N, C-alpha and C positions, 0 to 999 in steps of 0.2 A: 649444264652447269655454267655460270658466268665467268668470264673472263676473270675479273676481279679475285673471285674465290679462288681459283686456279692459281693464282699470284699470290694469294696470303698463306694457301698449305705450301706451295712452294717455298716463300722466302720462310716459313716454318719449319721445314724439313732441313734447309740450308744451315739455318741458326743451330738448330740441333747437333747438326754434322760440324758445324764450327765449333761448338762449344767443349764438343767431342774430342776433337783432334788437337784444340788448342789445350784442354786439360791433360792429354796424354803427352803432346811437343813439351809443353812449356811450363812442367811439373816441379821442377830446379831452380826458378827463379822466383823474386816477389810479384805479388799481386799486381801491383803498379808497372811493372813494366813487362807482364804478360799482358794486362788491360791494352796498354800502347802497341805491342805489336800485334795483338788482334782487331786492332783498330784502324791502324796502317794497311793490313791483310785486306782488310774488307774495303777501305777507301780504294787501295791498288784495284782491286775485283770491280769495284763498281765504274770508276772511271775509265778503264779497259771495255767493261760491257757497255757504257755510256757512249764511248767512241765508235765502237763498230756499230751501234743501233741507233743513237740520234743523228738527224741530219746535221751538217756541218752549218749551216744559215742558223739554228740554235744555238750554236755556241757564240755567233758575233752577237748575238740579241741580249748576253749574259753584261750585267752592268755593275760596278765594283758594289754599289750598294746592297745588289742581290746577295753578293758573297759576303759583306758586313753583316746580312741580316741572319744568313744562313752558320757564320760563327759562332756570332752572339750566345746562343743557347749554350752553346758548347763551352766556353770560355766561362761562362754564369755556373755551369755545372761543376768543372773544374775549381770554381773559387769556393761553391759550396762544400765541394770533397775536402778541400785542404782545412777547412774549419773543422770537418767531422775527423779528420785524421792525425791533425795538429794542434797542439796548444795555440790558443787565439794570439800568443806573443809573436810566436816565429810567422806569422800571417802578414802581419801587420809590417 
């Protein structure tokens, strides 16, 4: 089995476990707060994993425009989500 297939299967399994645990543990809060808690948890896990695995010289190669290019899609998604969940007058 190729390595990327193994990673894809592991990713699928961890996503399923995360969803089940989140559903059980976050059952008494709003969907937005649950989404935020899950996102922060996944972010911290990825940062920890990257800090352990990635060589330190790759961290020095990251530039601010790389971070901006990564943040823009998330901000755009949140902006569009606000249109779906709220009347348009409250967004502007």
